[in-house]
C-alpha positions as CSV (number, residue, x, y, z in Angstrom):
1,X,43.3,-34.8,-13.3
2,X,39.6,-35.3,-14.3
3,X,37.8,-32.2,-15.4
4,X,34.4,-31.4,-13.8
5,X,31.7,-31.0,-16.4
6,X,28.4,-29.3,-15.6
7,X,25.5,-30.4,-17.8
8,X,23.6,-27.6,-19.7
9,X,20.5,-28.5,-17.8
10,X,22.1,-28.0,-14.4
11,X,23.7,-24.8,-15.6
12,X,20.3,-23.5,-16.7
13,X,18.8,-24.5,-13.4
14,X,21.5,-22.7,-11.4
15,X,21.1,-19.6,-13.6
16,X,17.4,-19.5,-13.1
17,X,17.7,-20.0,-9.4
18,X,20.2,-17.2,-9.2
19,X,17.8,-14.9,-11.1
20,X,14.9,-15.7,-8.8
21,X,17.1,-15.0,-5.8
22,X,18.3,-11.8,-7.3
23,X,14.8,-10.6,-8.0
24,X,13.6,-11.4,-4.5
25,X,16.7,-9.8,-2.9
26,X,16.2,-6.6,-5.0
27,X,12.5,-6.5,-4.1
28,X,13.2,-7.0,-0.4
29,X,16.0,-4.4,-0.4
30,X,13.7,-1.8,-2.0
31,X,11.1,-2.5,0.6
32,X,13.1,-2.7,3.8
33,X,16.1,-0.3,3.2
34,X,15.9,2.6,5.6
35,X,12.3,1.8,6.3
36,X,11.8,4.2,9.2
37,X,13.4,7.2,7.7
38,X,10.4,8.8,6.0
39,X,8.0,10.8,8.3
40,X,4.8,9.1,9.3
41,X,1.9,9.8,6.9
42,X,-1.4,10.9,8.3
43,X,-3.1,7.6,7.3
44,X,-0.3,5.7,8.9
45,X,-0.6,7.5,12.2
46,X,-4.4,6.9,12.1
47,X,-3.8,3.2,11.5
48,X,-1.3,3.1,14.3
49,X,-3.8,4.7,16.7
50,X,-6.4,2.2,15.8
51,X,-3.9,-0.7,16.2
52,X,-2.8,0.7,19.6
53,X,-6.4,1.1,20.8
54,X,-7.2,-2.5,19.8
55,X,-4.0,-3.7,21.5
56,X,-4.6,-1.8,24.8
57,X,-8.3,-2.5,25.1
58,X,-8.3,-6.1,23.8
59,X,-11.0,-5.4,21.3
60,X,-12.3,-2.6,19.1
61,X,-15.6,-2.4,17.2
62,X,-15.5,-1.6,13.5
63,X,-16.4,1.9,12.4
64,X,-18.2,1.6,9.0
65,X,-18.1,5.3,8.2
66,X,-14.5,6.3,8.4
67,X,-12.1,3.3,8.6
68,X,-11.2,0.2,6.6
69,X,-11.2,-3.4,7.7
70,X,-9.7,-4.8,10.9
71,X,-7.1,-7.1,9.4
72,X,-4.2,-4.6,9.2
73,X,-4.4,-4.0,13.0
74,X,-5.0,-7.7,13.7
75,X,-1.7,-8.6,12.0
76,X,0.3,-5.7,13.3
77,X,-0.5,-6.4,17.0
78,X,1.5,-9.6,17.3
79,X,4.3,-8.1,15.3
80,X,4.5,-5.2,17.7
81,X,4.3,-7.4,20.8
82,X,7.0,-9.6,19.4
83,X,9.3,-6.6,19.6
84,X,8.1,-5.4,23.1
85,X,5.9,-2.6,21.7
86,X,2.8,-3.1,23.8
87,X,1.1,0.3,23.4
88,X,0.8,3.6,21.6
89,X,3.9,5.2,23.2
90,X,6.1,2.2,22.5
91,X,5.2,1.6,18.9
92,X,7.8,2.3,16.2
93,X,7.6,3.2,12.5
94,X,9.9,0.3,11.6
95,X,7.8,-2.3,13.3
96,X,4.5,-1.1,11.8
97,X,5.9,-0.7,8.4
98,X,7.5,-4.1,8.5
99,X,4.1,-5.7,8.0
100,X,3.3,-4.1,4.5
101,X,7.0,-4.6,3.5
102,X,6.7,-8.3,4.3
103,X,3.4,-8.6,2.4
104,X,5.0,-6.7,-0.6
105,X,7.9,-9.1,-0.6
106,X,5.7,-12.2,-0.4
107,X,3.9,-11.1,-3.5
108,X,7.1,-11.6,-5.4
109,X,7.0,-15.3,-4.5
110,X,3.6,-15.9,-6.0
111,X,4.7,-16.2,-9.7
112,X,6.8,-19.2,-8.6
113,X,3.6,-21.2,-8.2
114,X,3.0,-21.0,-11.9
115,X,6.5,-21.3,-13.3
116,X,5.9,-24.9,-14.4
117,X,2.7,-23.9,-16.2
118,X,3.9,-20.8,-18.0
119,X,7.7,-21.1,-17.8
120,X,10.4,-19.4,-15.8
121,X,10.9,-16.5,-18.3
122,X,7.4,-14.9,-18.1
123,X,7.0,-15.6,-14.3
124,X,10.5,-14.3,-13.5
125,X,9.9,-11.2,-15.5
126,X,6.5,-10.7,-13.8
127,X,8.2,-10.9,-10.4
128,X,10.9,-8.5,-11.5
129,X,8.3,-6.0,-12.6
130,X,6.5,-6.2,-9.3
131,X,9.8,-6.1,-7.4
132,X,10.9,-2.9,-8.9
133,X,7.6,-1.0,-9.5
134,X,7.9,2.4,-7.8
135,X,4.2,2.4,-7.0
136,X,4.2,-1.0,-5.4
137,X,7.5,-0.4,-3.6
138,X,6.4,3.0,-2.2
139,X,3.2,1.6,-0.7
140,X,4.9,-1.5,0.5
141,X,6.8,0.8,2.8
142,X,3.7,2.5,4.3
143,X,1.5,1.3,7.1
144,X,-1.7,1.2,5.2
145,X,-3.9,-1.6,3.9
146,X,-2.9,-1.7,0.2
147,X,0.0,-4.2,0.4
148,X,-2.1,-6.7,2.1
149,X,-4.9,-6.2,-0.5
150,X,-2.3,-6.7,-3.3
151,X,-1.0,-9.9,-1.7
152,X,-4.4,-11.5,-1.1
153,X,-5.6,-10.4,-4.5
154,X,-2.7,-11.7,-6.5
155,X,-2.7,-14.9,-4.4
156,X,-6.1,-15.5,-5.9
157,X,-4.5,-15.5,-9.4
158,X,-1.7,-17.8,-8.6
159,X,-3.3,-20.4,-6.3
160,X,-3.0,-24.1,-7.4
161,X,-6.0,-25.7,-9.0
162,X,-6.3,-28.1,-6.1
163,X,-6.5,-25.3,-3.6
164,X,-9.2,-23.6,-5.7
165,X,-11.3,-26.7,-5.4
166,X,-11.1,-26.6,-1.6
167,X,-12.5,-23.1,-1.0
168,X,-9.3,-21.1,-0.9
169,X,-10.7,-18.4,-3.3
170,X,-13.4,-17.6,-0.8
171,X,-11.0,-17.5,2.1
172,X,-8.8,-15.1,0.3
173,X,-11.7,-12.9,-0.7
174,X,-12.8,-12.9,2.9
175,X,-9.3,-11.7,3.9
176,X,-9.5,-9.0,1.2
177,X,-12.9,-7.9,2.6
178,X,-11.4,-7.8,6.1
179,X,-8.6,-5.7,4.7
180,X,-10.5,-3.1,2.8
181,X,-14.0,-2.6,1.4
182,X,-12.6,-1.8,-2.0
183,X,-12.3,-5.6,-2.5
184,X,-15.8,-5.2,-4.0
185,X,-14.3,-3.3,-7.0
186,X,-11.9,-6.2,-7.6
187,X,-14.9,-8.7,-7.5
188,X,-16.7,-6.5,-10.1
189,X,-13.6,-6.3,-12.3
190,X,-12.9,-10.0,-12.1
191,X,-16.5,-11.0,-12.6
192,X,-16.7,-8.7,-15.7
193,X,-13.5,-10.2,-17.0
194,X,-14.8,-13.7,-16.5
195,X,-18.0,-12.9,-18.4
196,X,-16.0,-11.4,-21.3
197,X,-13.7,-14.5,-21.4
198,X,-16.7,-16.8,-21.4
199,X,-18.2,-14.8,-24.3
200,X,-15.0,-15.1,-26.3
201,X,-15.0,-18.8,-25.8
202,X,-18.7,-19.5,-25.9
203,X,-18.5,-21.9,-28.8
204,X,-16.0,-24.2,-27.1
205,X,-17.2,-24.0,-23.5
206,X,-19.5,-26.6,-22.0
207,X,-21.3,-24.5,-19.4
208,X,-23.2,-27.5,-18.0
209,X,-20.0,-29.4,-17.4
210,X,-18.4,-26.3,-15.8
211,X,-21.3,-25.9,-13.4
212,X,-21.3,-29.6,-12.5
213,X,-17.6,-29.5,-11.8
214,X,-17.4,-26.3,-9.9
215,X,-20.6,-25.8,-8.0
216,X,-19.3,-27.6,-4.9
217,X,-16.0,-25.6,-4.9
218,X,-18.0,-22.5,-5.4
219,X,-20.2,-23.3,-2.4
220,X,-17.1,-24.0,-0.3
221,X,-15.6,-20.7,-1.3
222,X,-18.8,-18.8,-0.4
223,X,-18.8,-20.5,3.0
224,X,-15.1,-19.7,3.5
225,X,-15.7,-16.1,2.5
226,X,-18.6,-15.6,5.0
227,X,-16.7,-17.4,7.8
228,X,-13.4,-15.6,7.4
229,X,-14.8,-12.1,6.8
230,X,-17.4,-12.6,9.5
231,X,-14.9,-13.8,12.1
232,X,-12.6,-10.9,11.6
233,X,-15.2,-8.2,11.5
234,X,-16.9,-9.5,14.6
235,X,-13.6,-9.6,16.4
236,X,-13.7,-13.4,16.9
237,X,-17.5,-13.3,17.3
238,X,-17.2,-11.0,20.3
239,X,-19.1,-8.2,18.5
240,X,-21.8,-9.7,16.2
241,X,-22.8,-6.2,15.1
242,X,-19.5,-6.0,13.2
243,X,-20.9,-8.3,10.5
244,X,-23.8,-5.9,9.9
245,X,-21.4,-2.9,9.9
246,X,-19.2,-4.6,7.4
247,X,-22.1,-4.6,5.0
248,X,-23.3,-1.1,6.0
249,X,-19.9,0.4,5.1
250,X,-20.7,0.2,1.4
251,X,-23.7,2.5,2.0
252,X,-22.4,4.9,4.8
253,X,-18.7,5.2,4.2
254,X,-17.7,8.9,4.1
255,X,-14.7,9.9,1.9
256,X,-12.5,12.8,2.8
257,X,-12.9,16.0,0.6
258,X,-10.1,17.2,-1.5
259,X,-9.2,14.1,-3.4
260,X,-11.2,14.6,-6.6
261,X,-9.1,13.9,-9.8
262,X,-9.9,13.8,-13.5
263,X,-10.8,10.6,-15.3
264,X,-7.3,10.3,-16.8
265,X,-5.5,10.5,-13.5
266,X,-4.3,6.9,-13.4
267,X,-3.3,6.9,-17.0
268,X,-1.2,10.0,-16.4
269,X,0.3,8.6,-13.2
270,X,1.3,5.2,-14.5
271,X,1.7,5.3,-18.3
272,X,2.5,8.7,-19.5
273,X,6.0,10.2,-18.8
274,X,6.1,13.1,-16.5
275,X,9.0,15.2,-15.3
276,X,9.1,16.4,-11.7
277,X,11.9,17.4,-9.3
278,X,14.4,16.8,-12.1
279,X,13.4,13.2,-12.6
280,X,11.3,11.4,-15.2
281,X,8.5,9.2,-13.9
282,X,6.9,6.7,-16.2
283,X,5.7,3.1,-16.6
284,X,5.5,3.3,-20.4
285,X,7.7,0.3,-21.2
286,X,5.7,-1.9,-18.9
287,X,2.4,-0.8,-20.5
288,X,3.8,-1.5,-24.0
289,X,4.9,-5.0,-22.9
290,X,1.5,-5.7,-21.4
291,X,-0.2,-4.7,-24.7
292,X,2.4,-6.9,-26.6
293,X,1.5,-9.9,-24.4
294,X,-2.2,-9.5,-25.3
295,X,-1.5,-8.9,-29.0
296,X,0.7,-12.0,-29.1
297,X,-2.2,-14.3,-28.1
298,X,-3.6,-13.9,-31.5
299,X,-0.5,-15.4,-33.2
300,X,-0.7,-19.0,-34.4
301,X,1.6,-20.3,-31.8
302,X,0.8,-23.3,-29.5
303,X,2.4,-21.8,-26.4
304,X,0.7,-18.4,-26.9
305,X,-2.6,-20.2,-27.5
306,X,-2.2,-22.2,-24.2
307,X,-1.7,-19.0,-22.3
308,X,-4.4,-17.1,-24.1
309,X,-7.3,-17.6,-21.6
310,X,-5.2,-16.5,-18.6
311,X,-3.7,-13.5,-20.4
312,X,-7.1,-12.3,-21.7
313,X,-8.6,-12.8,-18.2
314,X,-5.8,-10.9,-16.7
315,X,-6.0,-8.1,-19.3
316,X,-9.7,-7.7,-18.9
317,X,-9.3,-7.6,-15.1
318,X,-6.6,-5.0,-15.2
319,X,-8.6,-2.8,-17.6
320,X,-11.8,-3.3,-15.5
321,X,-10.1,-2.3,-12.3
322,X,-8.6,0.9,-13.8
323,X,-11.8,1.8,-15.5
324,X,-13.9,1.5,-12.4
325,X,-11.4,3.4,-10.3
326,X,-11.2,6.1,-13.0
327,X,-15.0,6.6,-12.9
328,X,-14.9,7.6,-9.3
329,X,-13.9,11.2,-8.7
330,X,-12.1,10.2,-5.5
331,X,-8.6,9.0,-6.5
332,X,-5.4,8.4,-4.7
333,X,-2.2,6.7,-6.0
334,X,-2.4,3.7,-3.7
335,X,-5.8,2.6,-5.1
336,X,-4.0,1.7,-8.3
337,X,-1.6,-0.8,-6.6
338,X,-3.7,-4.0,-7.2
339,X,-4.6,-3.1,-10.8
340,X,-0.9,-2.2,-11.5
341,X,0.2,-5.6,-10.1
342,X,-2.1,-7.1,-12.7
343,X,-0.3,-5.1,-15.4
344,X,3.1,-6.2,-14.1
345,X,2.2,-9.9,-14.4
346,X,0.6,-9.3,-17.8
347,X,3.8,-7.6,-19.0
348,X,5.7,-10.7,-17.9
349,X,3.8,-12.8,-20.4
350,X,5.4,-10.7,-23.2
351,X,8.2,-13.3,-23.1
352,X,5.9,-16.2,-23.9
353,X,7.3,-18.0,-27.0
354,X,10.2,-15.7,-27.2
355,X,12.5,-18.2,-28.9
356,X,10.1,-18.6,-31.8
357,X,9.8,-14.9,-32.6
358,X,11.9,-13.0,-35.1
359,X,15.2,-11.7,-34.1
360,X,13.9,-8.1,-34.4
361,X,11.0,-8.9,-32.1
362,X,13.3,-10.5,-29.5
363,X,15.6,-7.5,-29.5
364,X,12.7,-5.1,-29.0
365,X,11.2,-7.2,-26.2
366,X,14.5,-7.7,-24.3
367,X,15.3,-4.0,-24.7
368,X,11.9,-3.0,-23.4
369,X,12.0,-5.5,-20.5
370,X,15.5,-4.4,-19.5
371,X,14.6,-0.7,-19.8
372,X,11.5,-1.3,-17.7
373,X,13.3,-3.1,-14.8
374,X,16.2,-0.6,-14.8
375,X,14.1,2.6,-14.9
376,X,11.6,1.3,-12.4
377,X,14.4,0.4,-10.0
378,X,15.8,3.9,-10.4
379,X,12.4,5.6,-9.9
380,X,11.8,3.4,-6.8
381,X,15.1,4.5,-5.2
382,X,14.3,8.2,-5.9
383,X,10.7,7.8,-4.7
384,X,11.8,6.1,-1.4
385,X,15.0,8.1,-1.0
386,X,15.5,11.9,-0.9
387,X,12.0,12.5,-2.4
388,X,10.2,10.1,-0.1
389,X,8.3,12.8,1.6
390,X,8.3,15.5,-1.1
391,X,5.1,16.5,-2.9
392,X,7.0,16.6,-6.2
393,X,7.3,12.8,-5.9
394,X,4.3,11.5,-7.9
395,X,3.8,8.6,-5.5
396,X,4.1,10.6,-2.3
397,X,0.5,11.6,-1.8
398,X,-0.1,14.5,0.7
399,X,3.3,13.7,2.4
400,X,4.2,14.7,5.9
401,X,6.9,17.4,6.1
402,X,10.3,16.2,7.3
403,X,10.1,19.3,9.6
404,X,7.8,17.3,11.9
405,X,10.5,14.8,12.7
406,X,12.8,17.7,13.9
407,X,9.9,19.0,15.9
408,X,9.6,15.7,17.8
409,X,13.3,15.8,18.6
410,X,13.1,19.4,19.7
411,X,10.2,18.7,22.0
412,X,12.3,16.0,23.6
413,X,15.1,18.4,24.2
414,X,12.7,21.0,25.6
415,X,11.4,18.4,28.0
416,X,14.9,18.0,29.5
417,X,15.2,21.8,30.0
418,X,11.7,22.4,31.5
419,X,11.0,21.6,35.1
420,X,9.5,18.2,35.6
421,X,5.9,18.0,34.4
422,X,5.6,21.6,33.2
423,X,5.3,20.7,29.5
424,X,1.8,19.3,30.0
425,X,-1.1,19.8,29.4
426,X,-0.6,20.0,25.6
427,X,-3.4,21.5,23.4
428,X,-4.1,20.9,19.7
429,X,-6.6,23.3,18.2
430,X,-8.3,22.8,14.8
431,X,-9.0,20.0,12.4
432,X,-7.1,17.7,10.2
433,X,-4.2,17.5,12.5
434,X,-3.0,14.0,11.7
435,X,-0.2,12.7,11.9
436,X,0.5,15.2,14.8
437,X,-0.8,12.8,17.5
438,X,1.9,10.3,16.5
439,X,4.6,12.8,17.3
440,X,3.0,13.9,20.5
441,X,2.4,10.4,21.9
442,X,5.1,10.8,24.5
443,X,2.9,13.4,26.2
444,X,0.3,11.8,28.5
445,X,-2.0,14.8,28.8
446,X,-2.8,16.0,25.3
447,X,-6.2,17.5,24.4
448,X,-7.8,18.1,21.0
449,X,-10.3,20.9,20.4
450,X,-11.9,22.4,17.4
451,X,-12.1,25.8,19.2
452,X,-9.8,27.1,21.9
453,X,-10.9,26.2,25.4
454,X,-11.2,28.9,28.1
455,X,-8.0,27.9,29.9
456,X,-5.8,27.9,26.8
457,X,-3.4,30.5,28.2
458,X,-2.4,28.2,31.1
459,X,-1.2,25.5,28.7
460,X,2.6,25.3,28.1
461,X,2.4,24.0,24.6
462,X,-0.3,24.7,22.0
463,X,-0.5,23.5,18.4
464,X,-2.7,25.5,16.1
465,X,-3.9,24.3,12.7
466,X,-4.1,26.9,9.9
467,X,-7.8,27.7,10.3
468,X,-7.3,28.4,14.1
469,X,-4.0,30.3,14.0
470,X,-5.6,33.8,14.2
471,X,-7.9,33.0,17.1
472,X,-5.1,31.2,19.0
473,X,-2.7,34.1,18.2
474,X,-5.2,36.6,19.7
475,X,-5.5,34.5,22.8
476,X,-1.8,33.7,23.4
477,X,0.0,36.7,21.7
478,X,1.2,38.1,25.0
479,X,1.9,34.8,26.8
480,X,3.4,32.4,24.3
481,X,6.1,32.4,21.6
482,X,4.7,31.3,18.2
483,X,6.9,29.1,16.1
484,X,5.8,28.1,12.5
485,X,6.5,24.5,11.5
486,X,5.5,22.3,8.5
487,X,3.1,19.4,9.1
488,X,1.9,18.1,5.7
489,X,2.4,19.4,2.2
490,X,0.7,22.8,2.0
491,X,-0.4,22.5,5.7
492,X,1.6,24.4,8.3
493,X,1.2,24.2,12.0
494,X,2.0,26.8,14.6
495,X,3.6,25.8,17.9
496,X,3.0,28.2,20.8
497,X,5.5,27.8,23.7
498,X,4.7,29.5,26.9
499,X,7.1,32.4,27.5
500,X,8.7,31.1,30.7
501,X,9.6,27.8,29.0
502,X,10.9,29.6,25.9
503,X,13.2,31.8,28.1
504,X,14.6,28.7,29.7
505,X,15.2,27.2,26.3
506,X,16.9,30.3,25.0
507,X,19.2,30.4,28.1
508,X,20.2,26.8,27.3
509,X,20.9,27.7,23.7
510,X,23.2,30.6,24.8
511,X,25.5,28.4,26.8
């Protein structure tokens, strides 16, 4: 019987393919598993409300003071409609969160575009680092803009040279702008990195030839940027003022108070080990590998020399992003997603020329890479599992209390006990009540007031935010039963149930 012999080349190809499939499967699993379990964040609920308004009205003008670009809603609408969710009350967490999860998974495919140029090892490791990063995983499971920004931003890095000549950079920049105004920080960081790279190579670069070769692609990119961003901000040219408001947002945007952090916040969050809730959180091995990749470019190695311009540009870009974001007092974990994706790819380059390094170096590199992937995976599972909505989770920023999910179920049960229509009108008194509207969306008549209205006592359900509790308690103390509940980390909400409804509920409980 003839034996079947597999060539070493085929064996290697099968192994590499299996590794890529494994990385993509792990990344998708981390992003999609139990996607709807975590309570809705306040920013997610706000984004869902904007998406629903746009869906129900057919068009919505851009607000340059308070909200980000329109692309998140534009992409979420067809996804919701494909699942029969045509409005605010029909929307689901799983559908809305599927959009950032898809974007976060697609990012992992981008290094495939450069595997022939830089090799499977570095690109596969870069994809593995992005696939398992707890920061990237956590915010790929949240209906906010960051995953889209990371995808478009990293697509700029990995685009083929032919696409770059045809205006694709400008198109992607336009999509970044239509996603979030912080794209401007990326433009600053990338531009600064390009200037530093040009200065490093000033003796070998022919700037005249570069201008002659790239001025037409640059012009095409500028045109693509204006057209793509302009089309999206004007809602398909229906609201021309949207183009002006897109520019105005850089001058009139109002940040929310209470998010000021020290300069070293991102360094502590991503690089320095911290223990919280019985777990260690750290990205230290990844940072060491990224630094190794940069240091290796100074070796006298042909492969390292070939990768040097890209690695230096990537390194300067990552550092530029983090420096700019650190200079702002306003800081949140998700702002670091795009810079951290740069670091993940940079760390992947630590495997460049691995076979030509000393045995000791290879052992250290492989150990660091393995430790990084394994510990990141573990951290990601904890961050998106039992600590997904716990303030002790370093990546769960101002999380919604799980208590609010129980409240929604309880209100549904109360509705079945109360006589038809007697649970409305519902009143919410106070400020900063999001994501409460998401959990009250089944009630058709819900009003929001900063101060209690005169007819508050007639309302069957009243929700009072902390600053309004005393005033509401004074008005409803004799007619309603107060029930404390948790809304967000450190922010309780009181639910006042009219006494007749509360008595009905208690009778049901006694049966």
